C-alpha positions in Angstrom: -125.9 8.7 -129.3 -128.2 10.7 -127.0 -131.0 11.1 -129.5 -130.8 14.9 -128.8 -130.5 17.4 -131.6 -129.2 21.0 -131.3 -131.5 23.2 -133.4 -130.3 26.8 -134.1 -132.5 29.4 -135.8 -130.6 32.3 -137.3 -130.6 34.9 -140.2 -127.7 36.2 -142.2 -128.3 39.8 -141.1 -126.9 38.6 -137.8 -123.8 36.9 -139.3 -121.6 39.4 -137.4 -122.1 37.3 -134.3 -121.8 33.9 -135.9 -118.1 33.4 -135.1 -118.7 34.2 -131.4 -121.8 32.1 -131.2 -120.4 29.0 -132.9 -117.0 29.2 -131.2 -118.6 29.3 -127.8 -120.6 26.2 -128.6 -117.4 24.4 -129.5 -115.8 25.6 -126.3 -118.5 24.8 -123.9 -120.2 21.7 -125.4 -118.8 18.2 -126.2 -118.7 17.6 -129.9 -120.3 14.2 -129.5 -123.1 15.2 -127.1 -125.7 15.8 -129.9 -126.7 13.3 -132.4 -126.9 16.1 -135.0 -126.7 19.8 -135.1 -129.0 21.8 -137.4 -129.0 25.4 -138.5 -132.2 27.0 -139.9 -131.1 30.0 -142.0 -132.1 32.1 -145.0 -130.4 31.2 -148.3 -127.8 33.9 -148.4 -124.8 31.8 -149.3 -122.8 32.9 -146.3 -120.5 30.1 -145.0 -121.3 28.3 -141.7 -119.1 26.0 -139.7 -118.6 22.4 -140.6 -120.5 19.8 -138.7 -123.9 21.4 -139.0 -126.8 20.4 -141.2 -127.9 23.6 -142.9 -131.6 23.9 -143.7 -132.6 27.0 -145.7 -136.0 28.7 -145.1 -137.9 31.1 -147.3 -137.7 34.7 -146.0 -140.9 35.6 -147.8 -142.8 33.4 -145.3 -143.6 34.2 -141.7 -141.7 32.7 -138.8 -144.0 29.8 -138.2 -143.7 28.4 -141.7 -140.0 29.1 -141.8 -139.6 27.0 -138.6 -141.8 24.2 -139.9 -139.8 23.9 -143.1 -136.8 23.1 -140.9 -138.1 21.1 -137.9 -139.6 18.5 -140.3 -136.1 17.4 -141.1 -135.1 16.9 -137.4 -135.3 13.2 -136.7 -134.1 13.1 -133.1 -136.7 12.5 -130.4 -135.5 15.5 -128.4 -133.9 18.8 -129.2 -132.5 22.0 -127.7 -133.8 24.9 -129.7 -131.9 28.3 -129.5 -131.2 31.3 -131.6 -127.8 32.8 -132.5 -127.8 35.4 -129.7 -127.9 32.8 -127.0 -124.2 32.9 -126.4 -122.7 30.3 -124.1 -120.3 31.6 -121.5 -119.6 28.5 -119.3 -119.6 24.7 -119.7 -122.9 23.1 -120.2 -123.9 20.6 -117.6 -124.4 17.7 -120.0 -124.9 15.3 -117.2 -128.0 17.2 -115.9 -129.4 17.5 -119.4 -129.2 13.7 -119.8 -130.9 13.4 -116.4 -133.7 15.6 -117.8 -133.9 13.5 -120.9 -134.6 10.5 -118.6 -137.4 12.5 -117.0 -138.9 13.1 -120.4 -138.5 9.4 -121.2 -140.3 8.5 -118.0 -143.2 11.0 -118.3 -144.5 10.9 -121.9 -147.1 13.6 -121.2 -144.3 16.1 -120.5 -143.3 18.2 -123.6 -140.3 20.3 -122.4 -138.0 21.2 -119.5 -136.9 24.8 -119.7 -133.4 25.6 -118.5 -134.2 28.7 -116.5 -136.7 30.3 -114.2 -138.6 33.2 -115.7 -142.0 34.7 -116.4 -144.3 36.0 -113.7 -142.7 37.0 -110.4 -144.0 35.7 -107.1 -146.2 33.0 -108.7 -146.2 29.7 -106.8 -144.7 26.8 -108.8 -145.2 23.3 -107.3 -142.3 20.9 -107.3 -142.4 18.3 -110.1 -142.0 14.6 -109.1 -141.0 15.8 -105.7 -137.7 17.0 -107.1 -135.9 20.1 -105.7 -134.8 21.3 -109.1 -137.9 20.9 -111.3 -141.1 23.0 -111.0 -144.4 22.8 -112.8 -145.6 25.4 -115.3 -149.3 25.8 -115.8 -150.2 26.3 -119.4 -152.7 29.0 -118.7 -150.1 31.5 -117.4 -148.6 34.2 -119.7 -145.2 33.2 -121.1 -145.9 29.5 -120.8 -144.6 29.2 -124.3 -141.4 31.1 -124.9 -138.3 30.7 -127.1 -136.1 30.4 -124.0 -133.6 27.5 -124.1 -135.2 24.2 -123.2 -135.0 20.5 -123.8 -138.0 19.7 -126.0 -139.8 16.7 -127.2 -139.2 17.5 -130.9 -142.6 16.4 -132.3 -144.4 18.4 -129.6 -142.5 21.5 -130.5 -143.4 20.9 -134.2 -147.0 20.3 -133.3 -147.2 23.7 -131.5 -146.0 25.4 -134.6 -148.3 23.4 -136.9 -151.4 24.5 -134.9 -150.1 27.9 -133.8 -150.8 31.2 -135.4 -149.1 32.1 -138.7 -147.3 35.1 -137.2 -143.7 36.4 -136.9 -141.9 35.4 -133.7 -141.8 39.0 -132.5 -144.0 42.0 -133.2 -144.1 45.6 -132.0 -147.6 44.6 -130.7 -146.2 41.7 -128.7 -149.7 40.2 -128.2 -149.8 39.6 -131.9 -146.6 37.7 -132.0 -146.2 33.9 -132.3 -144.4 33.7 -129.0 -147.3 35.3 -127.1 -150.1 33.6 -129.0 -148.6 30.1 -128.9 -149.4 29.9 -125.2 -153.1 29.7 -126.2 -152.1 26.9 -128.7 -150.4 25.1 -125.8 -153.6 25.2 -123.8 -155.6 23.8 -126.7 -153.1 21.0 -127.2 -152.7 20.4 -123.4 -149.0 20.9 -123.6 -147.2 20.3 -120.3 -143.9 21.8 -119.3 -141.6 22.4 -116.3 -138.5 24.5 -115.6 -135.4 23.8 -113.7 -134.1 26.1 -110.9 -130.9 25.6 -108.8 -131.1 28.9 -106.8 -129.5 30.9 -109.6 -129.5 34.7 -109.1 -132.1 36.9 -110.9 -130.8 38.5 -114.1 -132.7 41.6 -115.3 -136.4 42.0 -114.8 -137.9 38.7 -116.0 -135.5 35.8 -115.6 -132.8 34.0 -113.6 -129.4 32.8 -114.7 -129.1 29.3 -115.9 -126.4 27.0 -114.5 -127.4 24.0 -116.6 -127.1 25.7 -120.0 -125.2 28.9 -119.1 -126.0 31.4 -121.8 -126.6 35.1 -122.5 -130.4 35.4 -122.8 -130.3 37.3 -125.0 -127.2 39.0 -126.4 -129.3 41.2 -128.7 -132.3 43.2 -127.7 -134.1 44.8 -130.6 -130.9 44.3 -132.6 -128.6 46.1 -130.0 -126.1 44.5 -127.7 -127.5 43.7 -124.3 -124.6 45.1 -122.2 -127.0 46.4 -119.6 -127.6 42.8 -118.3 -124.5 41.0 -119.5 -121.6 43.4 -119.3 -119.3 40.9 -117.6 -120.0 38.1 -120.1 -120.2 40.0 -123.4 -117.4 42.6 -123.0 -114.5 40.2 -123.3 -116.1 38.3 -126.1 -116.7 41.5 -128.1 -113.0 42.4 -127.6 -111.9 38.9 -128.6 -113.8 39.0 -131.8 -113.0 42.6 -132.6 -116.7 43.6 -132.6 -117.4 47.3 -132.1 -120.7 47.3 -130.1 -121.4 50.9 -131.2 -122.0 49.7 -134.8 -125.2 47.9 -133.7 -125.7 50.1 -130.7 -126.0 49.3 -127.0 -129.3 48.5 -125.4 
């Protein structure tokens, strides 16, 4: 086993996209790649696919505490943490992810390798270990911590949440959200991270495509389908699963 877990955070109000999401995982990832696959979800009783360890969280609690109640059960040293609107659309490069796992094995001070380039435009990112595909992120920059898909050292991801603010993951006032404020926590804990980049094209305003873990990032924006940025990827899937995008609305 690779000692890598797949960790999925979802909520039953988004169950209309579960079939699409889980089927695309089955299609584009080897069943044996992960040591275990976990789903953090509210206790709605809605069925989930076989092969996943389901961990229920308390919806009366804020995101941080919900997450902590799940991640404490993840025993694997490494994990890939995603939400249900990160829809895969091409095969995952499992060979490259295993290469990145070896990087984490070699550099104990490194907490994560993010699978896509994003954040501040035109900022200089030095190469990491003289590699052409890995670039250093300084933990003082905005968006150092994000929920973008990444290979994490599991206990470091848990530690960020243990010491981070007890806030929801998103907020109308973004600077009072967990995702924004956790960057300060990363500075305090001296968390180190890098991102990979293989000359993928820019997608939207803030990020590039990801050839290692090719996914829609994200399929939902404020609860509406992100057809503005992912028309080609999402349209055939919406048709395949008989999902009317007008029900949720189009962003």
